[in-house]
MDAnalysis code that builds the backbone (N, CA, C; Angstrom):
import MDAnalysis as mda
import numpy as np

u = mda.Universe.empty(462, n_residues=154, atom_resindex=np.repeat(np.arange(154), 3), trajectory=True)
u.add_TopologyAttr("name", ["N", "CA", "C"] * 154)
u.add_TopologyAttr("resid", np.arange(1, 155))
u.add_TopologyAttr("resname", ["UNK", "UNK", "UNK", "UNK", "UNK", "UNK", "UNK", "UNK", "UNK", "UNK", "UNK", "UNK", "UNK", "UNK", "UNK", "UNK", "UNK", "UNK", "UNK", "UNK", "UNK", "UNK", "UNK", "UNK", "UNK", "UNK", "UNK", "UNK", "UNK", "UNK", "UNK", "UNK", "UNK", "UNK", "UNK", "UNK", "UNK", "UNK", "UNK", "UNK", "UNK", "UNK", "UNK", "UNK", "UNK", "UNK", "UNK", "UNK", "UNK", "UNK", "UNK", "UNK", "UNK", "UNK", "UNK", "UNK", "UNK", "UNK", "UNK", "UNK", "UNK", "UNK", "UNK", "UNK", "UNK", "UNK", "UNK", "UNK", "UNK", "UNK", "UNK", "UNK", "UNK", "UNK", "UNK", "UNK", "UNK", "UNK", "UNK", "UNK", "UNK", "UNK", "UNK", "UNK", "UNK", "UNK", "UNK", "UNK", "UNK", "UNK", "UNK", "UNK", "UNK", "UNK", "UNK", "UNK", "UNK", "UNK", "UNK", "UNK", "UNK", "UNK", "UNK", "UNK", "UNK", "UNK", "UNK", "UNK", "UNK", "UNK", "UNK", "UNK", "UNK", "UNK", "UNK", "UNK", "UNK", "UNK", "UNK", "UNK", "UNK", "UNK", "UNK", "UNK", "UNK", "UNK", "UNK", "UNK", "UNK", "UNK", "UNK", "UNK", "UNK", "UNK", "UNK", "UNK", "UNK", "UNK", "UNK", "UNK", "UNK", "UNK", "UNK", "UNK", "UNK", "UNK", "UNK", "UNK", "UNK", "UNK", "UNK", "UNK", "UNK", "UNK"])
u.atoms.positions = np.array([
    [4.923, -17.201, 3.661],
    [6.132, -17.001, 3.348],
    [6.453, -15.538, 3.040],
    [7.573, -14.766, 3.717],
    [7.933, -13.426, 3.170],
    [9.239, -13.351, 2.666],
    [9.029, -12.078, 1.922],
    [10.256, -11.704, 1.050],
    [10.374, -10.507, 1.003],
    [11.462, -9.980, 1.454],
    [11.730, -8.586, 1.448],
    [12.064, -7.903, 0.167],
    [11.601, -6.438, -0.190],
    [11.557, -6.237, -1.671],
    [12.193, -4.757, -1.651],
    [12.767, -4.437, -2.645],
    [12.711, -2.980, -2.972],
    [12.078, -2.352, -4.358],
    [11.408, -1.289, -4.641],
    [10.987, -0.669, -5.899],
    [11.360, 0.474, -5.786],
    [11.348, 1.152, -6.828],
    [11.723, 2.362, -7.207],
    [10.273, 3.293, -7.386],
    [10.285, 4.377, -6.805],
    [9.025, 5.318, -6.855],
    [9.427, 6.797, -7.173],
    [9.884, 7.049, -8.653],
    [10.207, 8.345, -8.907],
    [11.255, 8.628, -8.079],
    [12.422, 7.962, -8.582],
    [13.604, 8.073, -7.872],
    [13.979, 7.537, -6.865],
    [12.964, 7.272, -5.892],
    [13.398, 6.934, -4.491],
    [12.806, 5.520, -4.033],
    [13.912, 4.835, -3.498],
    [13.733, 3.283, -2.979],
    [12.772, 3.118, -1.856],
    [11.706, 2.179, -2.542],
    [10.830, 2.031, -1.496],
    [11.096, 0.855, -0.817],
    [10.802, 0.317, 0.526],
    [11.146, -0.811, 1.292],
    [9.889, -1.845, 1.078],
    [9.690, -2.791, 1.091],
    [8.340, -3.706, 0.913],
    [8.647, -5.037, 1.875],
    [7.884, -5.365, 2.074],
    [7.552, -7.196, 2.219],
    [6.362, -8.104, 1.355],
    [6.759, -8.634, 0.714],
    [6.069, -9.415, 0.050],
    [5.352, -10.986, 0.790],
    [3.991, -10.943, 0.827],
    [3.643, -11.794, 1.728],
    [2.927, -13.084, 0.457],
    [3.646, -14.045, 0.676],
    [3.038, -15.299, -0.411],
    [2.373, -16.085, 0.181],
    [1.160, -17.081, -0.037],
    [0.612, -18.076, 0.303],
    [1.613, -19.036, 0.507],
    [1.584, -19.875, 1.686],
    [2.107, -21.037, 1.516],
    [1.871, -22.239, 1.040],
    [0.453, -22.438, 0.623],
    [0.194, -23.653, -0.085],
    [0.477, -23.423, -1.800],
    [0.869, -22.531, -2.068],
    [1.116, -22.615, -3.336],
    [1.862, -23.534, -3.887],
    [1.591, -24.038, -5.261],
    [2.166, -24.765, -5.997],
    [2.973, -24.328, -7.006],
    [4.176, -25.179, -7.470],
    [5.099, -24.242, -8.132],
    [4.036, -23.874, -9.558],
    [4.537, -22.501, -9.865],
    [4.074, -22.030, -11.175],
    [2.712, -21.215, -11.151],
    [2.267, -21.490, -10.092],
    [0.795, -21.168, -9.277],
    [1.003, -19.764, -9.427],
    [0.300, -18.997, -9.678],
    [0.178, -17.404, -9.591],
    [-0.863, -17.089, -8.712],
    [-0.871, -16.037, -7.599],
    [-1.847, -15.786, -6.982],
    [-2.591, -14.305, -7.236],
    [-3.639, -13.818, -6.734],
    [-3.962, -12.712, -6.997],
    [-3.401, -11.853, -6.238],
    [-3.040, -10.306, -6.352],
    [-2.378, -9.584, -5.483],
    [-2.744, -8.888, -4.585],
    [-2.969, -8.227, -3.899],
    [-3.451, -6.847, -3.043],
    [-2.136, -6.016, -2.795],
    [-2.071, -4.800, -2.886],
    [-1.341, -3.521, -2.539],
    [-1.891, -3.057, -1.134],
    [-1.465, -3.042, -0.073],
    [-1.758, -2.645, 1.474],
    [-1.085, -1.562, 1.289],
    [-2.179, -0.436, 1.885],
    [-1.832, 1.093, 2.239],
    [-2.152, 1.675, 3.706],
    [-0.769, 1.619, 4.287],
    [-0.971, 1.919, 5.863],
    [-1.978, 3.316, 6.176],
    [-1.936, 3.953, 7.162],
    [-2.180, 4.744, 7.565],
    [-1.805, 5.738, 7.806],
    [-1.916, 6.919, 8.298],
    [-0.971, 8.343, 8.763],
    [-0.126, 8.155, 9.626],
    [1.222, 8.334, 9.087],
    [2.288, 8.453, 9.315],
    [3.023, 6.938, 10.091],
    [2.238, 5.581, 9.669],
    [2.800, 4.382, 9.957],
    [3.340, 3.777, 9.122],
    [4.045, 2.741, 9.665],
    [5.413, 2.029, 8.932],
    [4.605, 0.568, 8.415],
    [5.236, -0.051, 7.483],
    [4.804, -1.433, 7.143],
    [4.624, -2.275, 8.338],
    [5.436, -2.174, 9.404],
    [5.461, -3.211, 10.284],
    [4.242, -2.989, 11.323],
    [3.674, -2.092, 11.270],
    [2.385, -1.554, 11.923],
    [1.085, -2.120, 11.473],
    [0.220, -2.602, 11.822],
    [-1.078, -3.403, 11.569],
    [-1.118, -3.825, 10.243],
    [-0.266, -3.801, 9.242],
    [-0.419, -4.164, 7.928],
    [-0.218, -5.667, 8.121],
    [1.264, -6.632, 8.763],
    [1.653, -8.048, 8.955],
    [0.365, -8.589, 9.340],
    [-0.550, -8.833, 10.066],
    [-1.501, -9.268, 10.487],
    [-2.587, -9.449, 9.539],
    [-2.520, -8.274, 8.728],
    [-3.756, -8.256, 7.511],
    [-3.036, -8.970, 6.412],
    [-1.823, -8.802, 5.871],
    [-0.955, -9.577, 4.843],
    [-0.648, -10.866, 5.175],
    [-0.728, -11.424, 6.537],
    [-0.562, -12.727, 6.691],
    [-1.668, -13.408, 6.398],
    [-3.180, -12.745, 6.859],
    [-4.529, -13.170, 6.938],
    [-4.564, -13.372, 5.360],
    [-4.528, -12.504, 4.480],
    [-4.562, -12.906, 3.052],
    [-3.831, -13.861, 2.438],
    [-2.573, -13.803, 2.994],
    [-1.444, -14.990, 2.548],
    [-2.327, -16.577, 2.901],
    [-3.257, -16.547, 4.085],
    [-3.495, -17.846, 4.370],
    [-4.902, -17.878, 3.372],
    [-5.234, -17.139, 2.472],
    [-6.267, -16.959, 2.032],
    [-5.861, -17.347, 0.708],
    [-4.910, -17.117, 0.245],
    [-4.532, -17.321, -0.938],
    [-3.953, -16.229, -1.848],
    [-4.160, -15.191, -1.284],
    [-3.241, -13.878, -1.801],
    [-2.021, -13.881, -1.632],
    [-1.478, -13.282, -2.713],
    [-0.266, -12.427, -2.261],
    [-0.450, -10.832, -1.846],
    [0.423, -10.532, -0.773],
    [-0.046, -9.073, -0.024],
    [1.278, -8.497, -0.266],
    [1.325, -7.324, -0.582],
    [2.419, -6.211, -0.052],
    [2.236, -5.071, 0.590],
    [3.478, -5.466, 1.459],
    [2.862, -4.368, 2.648],
    [4.210, -2.984, 2.417],
    [4.009, -2.117, 2.446],
    [5.202, -1.319, 2.004],
    [5.149, 0.122, 2.793],
    [6.709, 0.910, 2.951],
    [6.609, 1.995, 3.368],
    [6.598, 3.141, 2.594],
    [5.533, 4.025, 2.579],
    [5.388, 5.120, 1.522],
    [6.677, 6.180, 1.570],
    [6.965, 6.727, 0.571],
    [7.859, 7.346, 0.617],
    [7.993, 8.297, 1.679],
    [9.236, 8.041, 2.326],
    [9.820, 9.347, 3.441],
    [9.779, 8.602, 4.759],
    [8.920, 7.554, 4.674],
    [8.844, 6.912, 6.275],
    [9.530, 5.402, 6.347],
    [9.999, 5.328, 7.223],
    [10.401, 3.660, 7.962],
    [11.830, 3.877, 7.184],
    [11.656, 2.469, 6.138],
    [12.783, 2.233, 5.464],
    [13.100, 2.922, 4.229],
    [11.678, 3.353, 3.991],
    [11.921, 4.184, 2.471],
    [12.625, 4.968, 2.646],
    [13.135, 5.216, 1.032],
    [14.429, 6.797, 0.901],
    [13.482, 7.978, 0.569],
    [13.679, 9.048, 1.205],
    [12.896, 10.128, 0.755],
    [12.910, 11.316, 1.735],
    [13.130, 12.650, 1.353],
    [13.306, 13.879, 1.836],
    [12.141, 14.941, 1.892],
    [11.727, 15.360, 2.806],
    [11.808, 15.271, 4.354],
    [11.544, 14.497, 4.662],
    [11.786, 13.667, 5.888],
    [11.606, 12.629, 6.656],
    [9.991, 12.610, 7.176],
    [9.170, 11.461, 7.388],
    [7.775, 11.805, 7.913],
    [6.930, 12.279, 7.167],
    [7.256, 12.943, 5.949],
    [5.981, 14.134, 5.081],
    [4.881, 13.300, 4.407],
    [3.720, 13.773, 4.722],
    [2.855, 13.129, 4.622],
    [2.327, 14.012, 3.111],
    [2.470, 13.071, 1.954],
    [2.426, 13.683, 0.637],
    [1.390, 13.111, -0.265],
    [-0.007, 12.680, -0.063],
    [-1.009, 12.160, -0.559],
    [-0.731, 11.831, -1.891],
    [-0.527, 13.010, -3.097],
    [-0.607, 12.583, -4.438],
    [1.283, 11.828, -4.715],
    [1.756, 12.149, -3.572],
    [3.413, 11.348, -4.060],
    [3.082, 9.496, -3.329],
    [2.108, 9.573, -2.613],
    [1.701, 8.079, -2.012],
    [0.966, 7.833, -3.246],
    [0.183, 7.948, -3.365],
    [-0.399, 7.772, -4.975],
    [0.565, 7.160, -6.051],
    [1.629, 7.750, -6.054],
    [2.557, 7.497, -6.950],
    [3.396, 6.122, -6.525],
    [3.375, 6.254, -5.342],
    [4.060, 5.211, -4.591],
    [3.321, 4.069, -4.827],
    [1.871, 4.277, -4.681],
    [1.023, 2.748, -4.905],
    [1.145, 2.146, -6.561],
    [0.922, 3.147, -7.466],
    [0.839, 2.976, -8.629],
    [2.539, 1.968, -8.732],
    [3.488, 2.572, -8.207],
    [5.019, 1.843, -8.366],
    [4.650, 0.489, -7.562],
    [3.935, 0.576, -6.327],
    [4.020, -0.807, -6.161],
    [3.188, -1.800, -6.973],
    [2.205, -1.205, -8.138],
    [1.441, -2.477, -8.520],
    [2.709, -2.898, -9.615],
    [3.401, -1.702, -10.149],
    [4.458, -2.688, -11.215],
    [5.216, -3.406, -10.363],
    [5.591, -3.023, -9.337],
    [6.375, -4.180, -8.705],
    [5.713, -5.373, -8.776],
    [4.295, -5.349, -7.777],
    [3.882, -6.517, -8.000],
    [3.585, -7.588, -9.382],
    [3.413, -7.039, -10.823],
    [3.004, -7.409, -11.446],
    [4.699, -8.172, -11.899],
    [5.617, -7.536, -11.794],
    [7.119, -8.252, -11.594],
    [7.324, -9.322, -11.090],
    [6.346, -9.451, -10.071],
    [6.559, -10.917, -9.180],
    [6.105, -12.369, -9.849],
    [7.085, -12.983, -9.856],
    [6.462, -14.377, -10.894],
    [5.357, -15.319, -10.100],
    [5.321, -15.169, -8.614],
    [3.936, -15.498, -8.164],
    [2.662, -15.323, -7.905],
    [2.840, -13.999, -8.645],
    [1.670, -12.943, -8.743],
    [0.847, -12.710, -10.031],
    [-0.372, -12.867, -10.026],
    [-0.961, -12.887, -11.153],
    [-1.131, -11.149, -11.613],
    [-0.340, -10.978, -12.654],
    [-0.306, -9.630, -12.960],
    [-1.603, -8.887, -13.172],
    [-2.500, -9.635, -13.589],
    [-3.993, -9.671, -13.875],
    [-4.852, -9.290, -13.286],
    [-4.905, -9.741, -12.020],
    [-5.308, -9.441, -10.413],
    [-5.077, -8.742, -9.478],
    [-5.308, -7.494, -9.668],
    [-4.576, -7.104, -8.483],
    [-5.612, -5.895, -7.535],
    [-5.445, -6.034, -6.244],
    [-6.604, -4.565, -5.714],
    [-5.427, -4.053, -4.640],
    [-6.048, -2.976, -4.168],
    [-5.325, -2.298, -3.449],
    [-6.442, -2.052, -2.088],
    [-6.005, -2.248, -1.423],
    [-6.711, -1.745, 0.167],
    [-6.305, -0.957, 1.064],
    [-6.743, 0.124, 1.540],
    [-6.237, 1.017, 2.377],
    [-6.756, 1.281, 3.868],
    [-6.040, 1.770, 4.496],
    [-6.566, 1.810, 6.013],
    [-6.363, 3.417, 6.431],
    [-7.266, 3.976, 6.827],
    [-7.002, 5.337, 7.223],
    [-7.230, 6.127, 6.215],
    [-5.850, 7.393, 6.470],
    [-5.610, 8.006, 5.007],
    [-5.227, 7.115, 4.091],
    [-4.599, 5.687, 4.001],
    [-4.304, 4.826, 3.087],
    [-5.572, 4.540, 2.410],
    [-6.831, 4.425, 2.738],
    [-7.846, 4.329, 2.159],
    [-7.942, 5.238, 1.107],
    [-8.231, 6.952, 1.449],
    [-8.374, 7.853, 0.335],
    [-7.128, 7.304, -0.527],
    [-5.929, 7.407, -0.372],
    [-5.204, 7.155, -1.181],
    [-4.999, 6.083, -1.935],
    [-5.535, 4.689, -1.525],
    [-5.984, 3.611, -2.660],
    [-6.684, 3.804, -3.524],
    [-7.925, 4.763, -3.201],
    [-8.999, 4.927, -4.268],
    [-8.504, 5.895, -5.064],
    [-7.713, 6.853, -4.809],
    [-7.220, 7.680, -5.472],
    [-6.165, 7.011, -7.158],
    [-5.647, 6.089, -6.455],
    [-4.513, 5.270, -7.300],
    [-5.554, 4.511, -8.319],
    [-6.569, 3.668, -7.431],
    [-6.983, 2.816, -7.992],
    [-7.832, 3.643, -9.491],
    [-8.281, 4.864, -9.419],
    [-9.185, 5.723, -10.074],
    [-8.154, 5.900, -11.031],
    [-6.801, 5.856, -11.368],
    [-6.150, 6.547, -12.336],
    [-5.323, 5.647, -12.707],
    [-5.583, 4.212, -12.314],
    [-4.701, 3.203, -12.512],
    [-5.443, 1.921, -12.775],
    [-5.922, 1.720, -14.314],
    [-6.718, 0.463, -14.732],
    [-6.355, -0.383, -14.396],
    [-4.765, -1.177, -14.249],
    [-4.340, -2.111, -13.464],
    [-4.686, -2.844, -12.304],
    [-5.275, -1.533, -11.561],
    [-6.057, -1.968, -10.103],
    [-7.239, -2.358, -10.150],
    [-7.708, -3.657, -10.183],
    [-9.165, -3.898, -10.399],
    [-10.128, -4.207, -9.540],
    [-9.882, -3.797, -8.140],
    [-10.948, -3.918, -7.066],
    [-9.853, -3.138, -5.938],
    [-10.709, -2.331, -5.024],
    [-10.113, -1.343, -4.101],
    [-11.051, -1.801, -2.825],
    [-10.280, -1.343, -1.677],
    [-11.469, -1.357, -0.568],
    [-10.432, 0.108, 0.274],
    [-11.422, 0.671, 1.064],
    [-10.787, 1.431, 1.704],
    [-11.615, 1.503, 3.428],
    [-10.880, 1.235, 4.185],
    [-11.473, 0.638, 5.722],
    [-10.889, 2.177, 6.524],
    [-12.230, 2.413, 7.035],
    [-12.115, 3.859, 7.576],
    [-11.318, 5.006, 7.068],
    [-11.547, 5.211, 5.758],
    [-10.649, 5.996, 5.070],
    [-10.879, 7.311, 5.278],
    [-9.627, 8.356, 4.935],
    [-9.461, 9.735, 5.134],
    [-9.564, 10.241, 3.226],
    [-10.846, 10.735, 2.986],
    [-10.896, 10.996, 1.691],
    [-10.892, 12.674, 1.774],
    [-10.881, 13.662, 2.527],
    [-11.027, 14.728, 2.724],
    [-9.917, 15.432, 3.475],
    [-9.080, 15.531, 3.035],
    [-7.704, 15.628, 4.393],
    [-8.283, 16.934, 4.597],
    [-8.692, 18.111, 4.326],
    [-9.117, 19.630, 4.960],
    [-10.321, 19.150, 6.386],
    [-11.261, 18.672, 5.478],
    [-12.253, 18.608, 6.616],
    [-11.858, 17.479, 8.098],
    [-10.840, 16.322, 7.762],
    [-10.645, 15.452, 8.870],
    [-9.731, 16.218, 9.672],
    [-8.622, 16.950, 9.670],
    [-7.698, 18.051, 10.123],
    [-8.557, 19.168, 10.718],
    [-9.540, 19.317, 10.154],
    [-10.658, 20.386, 10.715],
    [-11.092, 19.788, 12.293],
    [-11.736, 18.581, 11.996],
    [-12.270, 17.928, 12.778],
    [-11.154, 17.473, 14.401],
    [-9.789, 17.273, 13.925],
    [-9.362, 17.488, 15.219],
    [-8.737, 18.244, 15.865],
    [-9.301, 19.517, 15.467],
    [-8.966, 20.608, 15.806],
    [-10.294, 21.413, 16.326],
    [-10.336, 22.620, 17.153],
    [-11.137, 23.983, 17.647],
    [-11.004, 24.922, 16.206],
    [-12.314, 25.630, 16.105],
    [-12.133, 26.392, 15.093],
    [-11.201, 27.410, 15.657],
    [-10.978, 27.709, 16.840],
    [-9.609, 28.523, 17.163],
    [-8.324, 28.094, 17.163],
    [-8.087, 26.784, 17.055],
    [-7.037, 26.644, 16.667],
    [-6.728, 26.421, 15.199],
    [-7.814, 26.089, 14.654],
    [-7.654, 25.957, 12.870],
    [-7.025, 27.362, 12.325],
])
Protein backbone atom coordinates (compact mmCIF):
# COMPACT_ATOMS: atom_id res chain seq x y z
CA UNK A 1 0.00 0.00 0.00
CA UNK A 2 1.23 3.50 -0.84
CA UNK A 3 0.25 6.82 0.69
CA UNK A 4 1.30 10.29 -0.46
CA UNK A 5 2.53 12.59 2.30
CA UNK A 6 3.90 16.07 2.78
CA UNK A 7 6.05 17.18 5.69
CA UNK A 8 7.86 20.35 6.67
CA UNK A 9 11.65 20.82 6.55
CA UNK A 10 12.78 24.22 7.78
CA UNK A 11 9.74 25.96 6.30
CA UNK A 12 9.67 24.08 2.98
CA UNK A 13 7.06 21.44 2.11
CA UNK A 14 8.62 18.09 1.24
CA UNK A 15 6.78 15.64 -1.02
CA UNK A 16 6.95 11.96 -0.06
CA UNK A 17 5.45 8.54 -0.62
CA UNK A 18 5.06 6.08 2.25
CA UNK A 19 5.13 2.40 1.29
CA UNK A 20 3.49 0.09 3.83
CA UNK A 21 3.42 -3.69 4.17
CA UNK A 22 0.23 -5.15 2.66
CA UNK A 23 0.17 -7.98 5.19
CA UNK A 24 0.15 -5.71 8.25
CA UNK A 25 -2.51 -6.43 10.83
CA UNK A 26 -4.60 -3.60 12.31
CA UNK A 27 -2.63 -1.87 15.05
CA UNK A 28 0.65 -3.52 14.01
CA UNK A 29 3.61 -1.15 13.69
CA UNK A 30 6.34 -1.83 11.15
CA UNK A 31 9.98 -0.76 11.46
CA UNK A 32 10.64 2.24 9.24
CA UNK A 33 13.26 3.01 6.61
CA UNK A 34 13.92 6.50 5.27
CA UNK A 35 15.28 6.32 1.71
CA UNK A 36 17.76 9.01 0.60
CA UNK A 37 18.18 9.25 -3.15
CA UNK A 38 21.31 9.92 -5.14
CA UNK A 39 22.59 13.12 -6.76
CA UNK A 40 19.82 15.14 -8.46
CA UNK A 41 17.31 12.24 -8.45
CA UNK A 42 13.64 12.39 -7.50
CA UNK A 43 11.57 9.92 -5.49
CA UNK A 44 10.11 8.28 -8.59
CA UNK A 45 13.60 7.23 -9.73
CA UNK A 46 15.13 4.04 -8.28
CA UNK A 47 13.45 4.30 -4.87
CA UNK A 48 10.01 2.79 -5.66
CA UNK A 49 11.50 -0.64 -6.41
CA UNK A 50 13.54 -0.55 -3.20
CA UNK A 51 10.59 0.71 -1.14
CA UNK A 52 8.24 -1.93 -2.56
CA UNK A 53 10.76 -4.66 -1.75
CA UNK A 54 11.11 -3.36 1.80
CA UNK A 55 7.32 -3.24 2.18
CA UNK A 56 7.06 -6.86 1.01
CA UNK A 57 9.63 -7.73 3.69
CA UNK A 58 7.52 -6.06 6.39
CA UNK A 59 9.07 -2.59 6.57
CA UNK A 60 7.49 0.83 6.13
CA UNK A 61 9.61 2.80 3.65
CA UNK A 62 9.55 6.55 3.00
CA UNK A 63 10.77 7.89 -0.36
CA UNK A 64 10.92 11.67 -0.65
CA UNK A 65 12.20 14.50 -2.81
CA UNK A 66 14.95 16.51 -1.19
CA UNK A 67 14.28 20.21 -0.89
CA UNK A 68 14.32 22.00 -4.28
CA UNK A 69 13.87 18.73 -6.22
CA UNK A 70 10.82 17.07 -7.76
CA UNK A 71 7.55 17.99 -6.09
CA UNK A 72 9.20 19.45 -2.96
CA UNK A 73 9.45 23.18 -2.39
CA UNK A 74 12.71 25.06 -2.34
CA UNK A 75 14.63 27.63 -4.34
CA UNK A 76 16.75 27.70 -6.32
CA UNK A 77 15.44 24.61 -8.09
CA UNK A 78 17.68 21.56 -8.30
CA UNK A 79 20.25 22.96 -5.85
CA UNK A 80 22.30 20.22 -4.19
CA UNK A 81 22.93 21.38 -0.62
CA UNK A 82 24.04 18.34 1.42
CA UNK A 83 23.60 19.93 4.87
CA UNK A 84 20.04 20.98 3.95
CA UNK A 85 19.48 17.41 2.79
CA UNK A 86 20.66 16.14 6.20
CA UNK A 87 18.00 18.37 7.76
CA UNK A 88 15.44 16.98 5.29
CA UNK A 89 16.27 13.46 6.53
CA UNK A 90 15.80 14.54 10.15
CA UNK A 91 12.42 15.99 9.19
CA UNK A 92 11.60 12.71 7.42
CA UNK A 93 12.36 10.88 10.68
CA UNK A 94 9.86 13.10 12.49
CA UNK A 95 7.31 12.39 9.76
CA UNK A 96 7.84 8.63 10.08
CA UNK A 97 7.46 8.81 13.87
CA UNK A 98 4.03 10.41 13.38
CA UNK A 99 2.70 7.60 11.17
CA UNK A 100 0.45 5.19 13.13
CA UNK A 101 1.66 2.18 11.10
CA UNK A 102 5.35 2.84 11.91
CA UNK A 103 7.31 1.78 15.00
CA UNK A 104 8.79 5.15 16.02
CA UNK A 105 11.58 3.40 17.95
CA UNK A 106 12.77 1.26 15.01
CA UNK A 107 13.98 3.60 12.27
CA UNK A 108 16.80 3.32 9.77
CA UNK A 109 18.16 5.47 6.94
CA UNK A 110 19.37 4.04 3.63
CA UNK A 111 21.13 6.22 1.09
CA UNK A 112 22.24 5.75 -2.50
CA UNK A 113 25.23 7.62 -3.95
CA UNK A 114 25.29 11.16 -2.58
CA UNK A 115 22.29 10.14 -0.46
CA UNK A 116 24.56 7.59 1.24
CA UNK A 117 26.76 10.32 2.66
CA UNK A 118 23.65 12.30 3.62
CA UNK A 119 22.16 9.25 5.40
CA UNK A 120 25.38 8.66 7.37
CA UNK A 121 25.62 12.33 8.38
CA UNK A 122 21.96 12.38 9.44
CA UNK A 123 22.34 9.20 11.49
CA UNK A 124 25.50 10.53 13.15
CA UNK A 125 23.60 13.56 14.43
CA UNK A 126 20.20 12.02 15.20
CA UNK A 127 19.84 9.30 17.81
CA UNK A 128 16.36 8.45 16.52
CA UNK A 129 18.02 6.72 13.56
CA UNK A 130 19.04 3.33 14.91
CA UNK A 131 20.69 1.95 11.77
CA UNK A 132 22.14 3.29 8.54
CA UNK A 133 23.20 1.79 5.23
CA UNK A 134 25.03 3.58 2.45
CA UNK A 135 25.03 2.08 -1.05
CA UNK A 136 27.89 3.43 -3.21
CA UNK A 137 28.08 6.55 -1.02
CA UNK A 138 29.68 9.87 -1.81
CA UNK A 139 31.24 10.87 1.48
CA UNK A 140 33.85 13.36 0.22
CA UNK A 141 32.19 15.69 -2.26
CA UNK A 142 35.37 17.50 -3.31
CA UNK A 143 37.19 14.24 -4.05
CA UNK A 144 34.16 12.95 -5.97
CA UNK A 145 33.89 16.11 -8.08
CA UNK A 146 37.64 16.11 -8.79
CA UNK A 147 37.39 12.50 -9.99
CA UNK A 148 34.82 13.58 -12.58
CA UNK A 149 37.15 16.18 -14.14
CA UNK A 150 40.69 16.49 -15.40
CA UNK A 151 43.10 18.68 -13.41
CA UNK A 152 42.79 21.39 -16.09
CA UNK A 153 39.00 21.38 -15.84
CA UNK A 154 39.13 21.61 -12.05
